[in-house]
KOLKE-295997 format. One record per residue (C-alpha): x, y, z; residue in one letter; residue number from 1. Coordinates in nm, 2 decimals, m for minus. Layout:
N
> X | Y | Z | A | NUM
...
***
This chain:
327
> 7.12 | 0.63 | 6.56 | M | 1
> 7.10 | 0.75 | 6.92 | I | 2
> 6.98 | 1.03 | 6.79 | N | 3
> 7.03 | 1.27 | 6.54 | P | 4
> 7.16 | 1.55 | 6.77 | I | 5
> 7.39 | 1.33 | 6.93 | V | 6
> 7.49 | 1.17 | 6.63 | D | 7
> 7.65 | 1.46 | 6.49 | F | 8
> 7.77 | 1.58 | 6.79 | I | 9
> 7.97 | 1.24 | 6.76 | I | 10
> 8.03 | 1.27 | 6.40 | S | 11
> 8.19 | 1.64 | 6.43 | V | 12
> 8.36 | 1.58 | 6.79 | L | 13
> 8.51 | 1.21 | 6.75 | V | 14
> 8.43 | 1.01 | 6.43 | Y | 15
> 8.55 | 1.11 | 6.15 | P | 16
> 8.59 | 1.48 | 6.29 | G | 17
> 8.84 | 1.60 | 6.46 | M | 18
> 9.01 | 1.35 | 6.72 | I | 19
> 9.00 | 1.02 | 6.42 | F | 20
> 9.22 | 1.32 | 6.22 | T | 21
> 9.45 | 1.43 | 6.45 | F | 22
> 9.51 | 1.08 | 6.54 | I | 23
> 9.46 | 1.01 | 6.15 | I | 24
> 9.68 | 1.33 | 6.05 | A | 25
> 9.98 | 1.21 | 6.26 | L | 26
> 10.01 | 0.83 | 6.19 | L | 27
> 10.02 | 1.05 | 5.82 | T | 28
> 10.27 | 1.25 | 5.93 | Q | 29
> 10.51 | 0.95 | 6.06 | W | 30
> 10.47 | 0.73 | 5.72 | Y | 31
> 10.56 | 0.99 | 5.47 | Y | 32
> 10.87 | 1.12 | 5.70 | R | 33
> 10.92 | 0.78 | 5.70 | K | 34
> 10.88 | 0.70 | 5.33 | A | 35
> 11.10 | 0.99 | 5.23 | Y | 36
> 11.34 | 0.93 | 5.48 | A | 37
> 11.39 | 0.58 | 5.30 | R | 38
> 11.36 | 0.73 | 4.91 | M | 39
> 11.69 | 0.92 | 5.07 | Q | 40
> 11.85 | 0.62 | 5.23 | N | 41
> 11.78 | 0.81 | 5.59 | R | 42
> 11.66 | 0.65 | 5.88 | V | 43
> 11.37 | 0.91 | 5.95 | G | 44
> 11.17 | 0.90 | 6.26 | P | 45
> 11.32 | 0.62 | 6.56 | R | 46
> 11.33 | 0.75 | 6.89 | F | 47
> 10.94 | 0.81 | 7.02 | V | 48
> 10.80 | 0.55 | 7.06 | G | 49
> 10.76 | 0.18 | 6.85 | P | 50
> 10.98 | 0.31 | 6.51 | R | 51
> 10.95 | 0.62 | 6.59 | G | 52
> 10.56 | 0.63 | 6.54 | I | 53
> 10.46 | 0.86 | 6.81 | L | 54
> 10.74 | 1.15 | 6.69 | Q | 55
> 10.50 | 1.30 | 6.54 | P | 56
> 10.27 | 1.38 | 6.81 | L | 57
> 10.57 | 1.44 | 7.09 | A | 58
> 10.66 | 1.70 | 6.84 | D | 59
> 10.38 | 1.84 | 6.82 | F | 60
> 10.26 | 1.84 | 7.20 | L | 61
> 10.64 | 2.04 | 7.31 | K | 62
> 10.58 | 2.34 | 7.00 | L | 63
> 10.23 | 2.35 | 7.23 | L | 64
> 10.40 | 2.39 | 7.52 | T | 65
> 10.70 | 2.64 | 7.35 | K | 66
> 10.65 | 3.04 | 7.38 | E | 67
> 10.44 | 3.19 | 7.17 | D | 68
> 10.65 | 3.48 | 7.04 | I | 69
> 10.46 | 3.77 | 6.88 | T | 70
> 10.59 | 4.06 | 6.73 | T | 71
> 10.55 | 4.42 | 6.90 | I | 72
> 10.28 | 4.50 | 6.52 | V | 73
> 10.15 | 4.17 | 6.42 | A | 74
> 9.84 | 3.99 | 6.51 | R | 75
> 9.77 | 3.84 | 6.82 | E | 76
> 9.44 | 3.65 | 6.77 | K | 77
> 9.35 | 3.67 | 6.38 | A | 78
> 9.64 | 3.38 | 6.32 | P | 79
> 9.46 | 3.16 | 6.55 | I | 80
> 9.14 | 3.18 | 6.43 | L | 81
> 9.18 | 3.17 | 6.07 | F | 82
> 9.35 | 2.84 | 6.13 | L | 83
> 9.08 | 2.69 | 6.37 | S | 84
> 8.87 | 2.81 | 6.08 | L | 85
> 9.04 | 2.60 | 5.79 | G | 86
> 9.09 | 2.28 | 6.06 | I | 87
> 8.73 | 2.31 | 6.05 | G | 88
> 8.61 | 2.41 | 5.74 | A | 89
> 8.85 | 2.09 | 5.62 | I | 90
> 8.72 | 1.81 | 5.92 | I | 91
> 8.36 | 1.88 | 5.77 | T | 92
> 8.47 | 1.75 | 5.41 | I | 93
> 8.48 | 1.42 | 5.55 | L | 94
> 8.15 | 1.46 | 5.68 | L | 95
> 8.09 | 1.42 | 5.33 | M | 96
> 8.22 | 1.07 | 5.29 | L | 97
> 8.00 | 0.78 | 5.33 | P | 98
> 8.23 | 0.63 | 5.62 | F | 99
> 8.08 | 0.98 | 5.85 | S | 100
> 7.81 | 0.87 | 6.12 | I | 101
> 7.59 | 1.14 | 6.09 | F | 102
> 7.69 | 1.24 | 5.61 | P | 103
> 7.57 | 1.57 | 5.53 | I | 104
> 7.44 | 1.52 | 5.16 | R | 105
> 7.26 | 1.72 | 4.93 | A | 106
> 7.21 | 1.77 | 4.57 | P | 107
> 7.50 | 1.95 | 4.46 | Y | 108
> 7.65 | 1.91 | 4.75 | D | 109
> 7.99 | 1.95 | 4.57 | I | 110
> 7.98 | 2.29 | 4.60 | M | 111
> 7.98 | 2.30 | 4.90 | L | 112
> 8.30 | 2.16 | 4.91 | C | 113
> 8.47 | 2.33 | 4.67 | I | 114
> 8.43 | 2.62 | 4.95 | Y | 115
> 8.55 | 2.42 | 5.19 | L | 116
> 8.86 | 2.36 | 5.04 | A | 117
> 8.94 | 2.72 | 4.97 | L | 118
> 8.96 | 2.77 | 5.37 | W | 119
> 9.27 | 2.66 | 5.45 | A | 120
> 9.46 | 2.79 | 5.15 | T | 121
> 9.29 | 3.19 | 5.20 | L | 122
> 9.41 | 3.12 | 5.62 | A | 123
> 9.75 | 3.02 | 5.49 | L | 124
> 9.77 | 3.31 | 5.29 | A | 125
> 9.64 | 3.55 | 5.54 | L | 126
> 9.89 | 3.42 | 5.76 | L | 127
> 10.16 | 3.55 | 5.57 | G | 128
> 10.02 | 3.86 | 5.53 | L | 129
> 9.91 | 3.95 | 5.90 | L | 130
> 10.27 | 3.99 | 5.97 | T | 131
> 10.54 | 4.22 | 5.84 | P | 132
> 10.87 | 4.05 | 5.74 | N | 133
> 10.92 | 4.04 | 5.40 | P | 134
> 10.96 | 3.67 | 5.35 | F | 135
> 10.61 | 3.61 | 5.54 | S | 136
> 10.56 | 3.87 | 5.23 | I | 137
> 10.66 | 3.72 | 4.97 | V | 138
> 10.57 | 3.33 | 5.07 | G | 139
> 10.22 | 3.47 | 5.07 | A | 140
> 10.26 | 3.66 | 4.76 | S | 141
> 10.43 | 3.32 | 4.61 | R | 142
> 10.11 | 3.13 | 4.80 | L | 143
> 9.83 | 3.31 | 4.56 | L | 144
> 10.00 | 3.31 | 4.25 | S | 145
> 10.04 | 2.92 | 4.25 | L | 146
> 9.62 | 2.92 | 4.41 | V | 147
> 9.52 | 3.12 | 4.11 | F | 148
> 9.64 | 2.85 | 3.88 | V | 149
> 9.62 | 2.49 | 4.06 | Y | 150
> 9.28 | 2.59 | 4.26 | E | 151
> 9.08 | 2.56 | 3.90 | P | 152
> 9.22 | 2.26 | 3.85 | L | 153
> 9.20 | 2.07 | 4.16 | F | 154
> 8.85 | 2.17 | 4.13 | V | 155
> 8.77 | 2.04 | 3.74 | A | 156
> 8.99 | 1.76 | 3.87 | S | 157
> 8.72 | 1.71 | 4.15 | L | 158
> 8.43 | 1.78 | 3.90 | L | 159
> 8.53 | 1.44 | 3.62 | V | 160
> 8.42 | 1.13 | 3.92 | P | 161
> 8.09 | 1.42 | 4.01 | V | 162
> 8.00 | 1.45 | 3.65 | I | 163
> 8.05 | 1.06 | 3.51 | L | 164
> 7.88 | 0.96 | 3.85 | A | 165
> 7.55 | 1.22 | 3.80 | S | 166
> 7.53 | 1.15 | 3.43 | R | 167
> 7.55 | 0.73 | 3.48 | L | 168
> 7.35 | 0.70 | 3.83 | Y | 169
> 7.22 | 0.97 | 3.91 | N | 170
> 7.44 | 1.02 | 4.19 | A | 171
> 7.30 | 1.45 | 4.20 | S | 172
> 7.59 | 1.59 | 4.21 | Y | 173
> 7.67 | 1.47 | 4.53 | S | 174
> 8.02 | 1.38 | 4.64 | I | 175
> 7.80 | 1.16 | 4.88 | Y | 176
> 7.63 | 0.97 | 4.64 | L | 177
> 7.95 | 0.96 | 4.38 | T | 178
> 8.15 | 0.76 | 4.62 | S | 179
> 7.89 | 0.49 | 4.68 | L | 180
> 7.95 | 0.49 | 4.29 | Y | 181
> 8.23 | 0.57 | 4.18 | S | 182
> 8.43 | 0.22 | 4.20 | W | 183
> 8.14 | 0.13 | 3.91 | R | 184
> 8.29 | 0.45 | 3.61 | L | 185
> 8.56 | 0.24 | 3.62 | W | 186
> 8.42 | m0.08 | 3.45 | W | 187
> 8.25 | 0.14 | 3.19 | E | 188
> 8.45 | 0.22 | 2.87 | P | 189
> 8.39 | 0.55 | 2.77 | L | 190
> 8.46 | 0.65 | 3.17 | A | 191
> 8.79 | 0.58 | 3.19 | V | 192
> 9.00 | 0.76 | 2.97 | I | 193
> 8.84 | 1.13 | 3.14 | P | 194
> 8.85 | 0.94 | 3.54 | L | 195
> 9.22 | 0.87 | 3.44 | A | 196
> 9.32 | 1.23 | 3.38 | L | 197
> 9.12 | 1.38 | 3.62 | G | 198
> 9.32 | 1.12 | 3.82 | L | 199
> 9.64 | 1.22 | 3.64 | F | 200
> 9.54 | 1.57 | 3.72 | S | 201
> 9.41 | 1.61 | 4.04 | I | 202
> 9.71 | 1.39 | 4.20 | I | 203
> 10.00 | 1.69 | 4.08 | L | 204
> 9.75 | 2.02 | 4.16 | T | 205
> 9.67 | 1.83 | 4.56 | L | 206
> 10.08 | 1.79 | 4.53 | Q | 207
> 10.07 | 2.18 | 4.43 | C | 208
> 9.84 | 2.23 | 4.69 | K | 209
> 10.04 | 2.08 | 4.98 | L | 210
> 10.28 | 2.23 | 4.87 | M | 211
> 10.53 | 1.93 | 4.87 | L | 212
> 10.83 | 1.90 | 4.61 | K | 213
> 10.87 | 2.03 | 4.38 | P | 214
> 10.61 | 2.33 | 4.54 | F | 215
> 10.71 | 2.43 | 4.85 | D | 216
> 10.80 | 2.77 | 4.67 | I | 217
> 10.63 | 2.95 | 4.92 | P | 218
> 10.79 | 2.84 | 5.21 | E | 219
> 11.19 | 2.77 | 5.05 | A | 220
> 11.40 | 2.69 | 5.33 | E | 221
> 11.74 | 2.79 | 5.16 | T | 222
> 11.57 | 3.17 | 4.99 | E | 223
> 11.29 | 3.22 | 5.20 | I | 224
> 11.32 | 3.16 | 5.54 | V | 225
> 11.00 | 2.99 | 5.62 | A | 226
> 10.78 | 3.17 | 5.40 | G | 227
> 10.46 | 3.29 | 5.49 | F | 228
> 10.48 | 3.12 | 5.91 | F | 229
> 10.86 | 3.25 | 5.91 | T | 230
> 10.72 | 3.48 | 6.18 | E | 231
> 10.56 | 3.17 | 6.38 | Y | 232
> 10.67 | 2.97 | 6.64 | S | 233
> 10.50 | 2.74 | 6.96 | G | 234
> 10.12 | 2.71 | 6.93 | P | 235
> 10.08 | 2.87 | 6.60 | K | 236
> 10.35 | 2.69 | 6.41 | L | 237
> 10.19 | 2.38 | 6.57 | A | 238
> 9.81 | 2.44 | 6.45 | Y | 239
> 10.04 | 2.55 | 6.11 | I | 240
> 10.19 | 2.17 | 6.04 | I | 241
> 9.87 | 2.02 | 6.18 | T | 242
> 9.69 | 2.25 | 5.84 | L | 243
> 9.87 | 2.14 | 5.62 | H | 244
> 9.89 | 1.70 | 5.82 | D | 245
> 9.50 | 1.70 | 5.78 | V | 246
> 9.46 | 1.88 | 5.42 | E | 247
> 9.67 | 1.55 | 5.36 | M | 248
> 9.40 | 1.30 | 5.48 | V | 249
> 9.16 | 1.47 | 5.37 | V | 250
> 9.17 | 1.51 | 5.06 | Y | 251
> 9.33 | 1.15 | 5.00 | T | 252
> 9.06 | 1.02 | 5.17 | F | 253
> 8.83 | 1.23 | 4.84 | L | 254
> 9.07 | 1.07 | 4.57 | I | 255
> 9.08 | 0.75 | 4.74 | V | 256
> 8.67 | 0.84 | 4.76 | F | 257
> 8.53 | 0.96 | 4.46 | L | 258
> 8.82 | 0.81 | 4.18 | F | 259
> 8.94 | 0.45 | 4.35 | L | 260
> 8.63 | 0.36 | 4.49 | G | 261
> 8.66 | 0.41 | 4.83 | G | 262
> 8.60 | 0.03 | 5.01 | P | 263
> 8.53 | m0.14 | 4.68 | A | 264
> 8.49 | m0.39 | 4.57 | P | 265
> 8.44 | m0.48 | 4.96 | F | 266
> 8.12 | m0.36 | 5.18 | P | 267
> 8.23 | m0.03 | 5.34 | L | 268
> 8.15 | m0.17 | 5.71 | Y | 269
> 8.38 | m0.52 | 5.71 | S | 270
> 8.76 | m0.63 | 5.78 | I | 271
> 8.82 | m0.62 | 5.41 | G | 272
> 8.62 | m0.26 | 5.34 | G | 273
> 8.84 | m0.10 | 5.56 | V | 274
> 9.17 | m0.28 | 5.48 | L | 275
> 9.08 | m0.14 | 5.15 | T | 276
> 9.07 | 0.23 | 5.18 | I | 277
> 9.36 | 0.14 | 5.42 | A | 278
> 9.58 | 0.06 | 5.15 | I | 279
> 9.41 | 0.29 | 4.91 | K | 280
> 9.56 | 0.58 | 5.12 | Y | 281
> 9.85 | 0.48 | 5.16 | L | 282
> 9.93 | 0.39 | 4.76 | V | 283
> 9.82 | 0.71 | 4.73 | V | 284
> 10.04 | 0.95 | 5.00 | V | 285
> 10.33 | 0.70 | 4.89 | T | 286
> 10.28 | 0.85 | 4.51 | I | 287
> 10.28 | 1.20 | 4.68 | L | 288
> 10.55 | 1.11 | 4.90 | T | 289
> 10.75 | 1.00 | 4.57 | L | 290
> 10.67 | 1.31 | 4.40 | I | 291
> 10.84 | 1.46 | 4.67 | K | 292
> 11.18 | 1.26 | 4.70 | A | 293
> 11.23 | 1.25 | 4.32 | A | 294
> 11.17 | 1.65 | 4.25 | T | 295
> 11.39 | 1.97 | 4.34 | A | 296
> 11.19 | 2.32 | 4.44 | R | 297
> 11.10 | 2.49 | 4.07 | Y | 298
> 11.08 | 2.84 | 4.11 | R | 299
> 10.79 | 2.96 | 4.08 | I | 300
> 10.76 | 3.08 | 3.68 | E | 301
> 10.88 | 2.67 | 3.65 | Q | 302
> 10.57 | 2.53 | 3.87 | A | 303
> 10.32 | 2.82 | 3.68 | L | 304
> 10.45 | 2.70 | 3.33 | S | 305
> 10.48 | 2.40 | 3.49 | F | 306
> 10.07 | 2.34 | 3.57 | M | 307
> 9.96 | 2.50 | 3.27 | W | 308
> 10.16 | 2.29 | 2.98 | K | 309
> 10.16 | 1.91 | 3.15 | Y | 310
> 9.83 | 1.97 | 3.46 | V | 311
> 9.56 | 2.24 | 3.30 | A | 312
> 9.55 | 2.01 | 2.95 | P | 313
> 9.46 | 1.67 | 3.10 | P | 314
> 9.19 | 1.82 | 3.34 | A | 315
> 9.00 | 2.06 | 3.08 | I | 316
> 8.99 | 1.78 | 2.86 | I | 317
> 8.91 | 1.52 | 3.17 | A | 318
> 8.61 | 1.78 | 3.22 | V | 319
> 8.51 | 1.79 | 2.89 | V | 320
> 8.52 | 1.46 | 2.80 | L | 321
> 8.28 | 1.39 | 3.07 | A | 322
> 8.04 | 1.63 | 3.02 | V | 323
> 7.98 | 1.54 | 2.61 | I | 324
> 8.10 | 1.17 | 2.62 | L | 325
> 7.76 | 0.97 | 2.55 | P | 326
> 7.80 | 0.78 | 2.81 | I | 327
***
């Protein structure tokens, strides 16, 4: 440690903060665009950089240089403020994981994680309500309809490994400590069932939270143009896409560390540990991409019905088992 303040600034700005997250977000976007294209017998990005790996960066820079068009009755500065708060809140969650240089950790810090995770969703919903376009308002209303279903289920799924680790290893309901002990949970016979149910439900709720097919209802192109961000272009659209990609990065890392054991069976700061995290990360992203490629968009009532029928029961059962099992 050079200095606690310097370490904290580096962790916020460089690793695992903004710069690291932005780079991983661009690489992740390239990977799932490439994988999604292959699953549909297409090629995907191919011209900018080796195998098109720099295409997401080129798209981001292109949007940054475009004119920022704002309608007369729309807010000009508020969208950037909300998007910045959303991106900052999501990146802060990474500071609570073990690979952070200056990790934020405390008993019951799971509550902070849940609070921060809401900011990105609220930012996107507010974007639609800040413009008078009917497509934007419809998209925002659809998003809020889904939020009231998937957000509690996402939180319930997230609590499963935290509760299990706190009961078994005195993890104090901490994201950081749960990440250190999560790999051991798979070796506890009674903990496997709730952990597997929680993993199943959090994958599906994350699919909905990221608005990937079949849950891309708030931005349904063929129905409501682009939903809540119909009126946005240029830098604001670049920030919207960045927020979406950053969400995918952070929530995937949460799944990797809380459910899949992070670098286990290798030490964290070793070649084996880094490769293990990367492989687990790509597996989760591939599953999300596969679901997106294999399904068609639901209607709003179909999505709500699906979440209540097939995602809510395993999530609720997993939490109940995590609490009552004699482990």
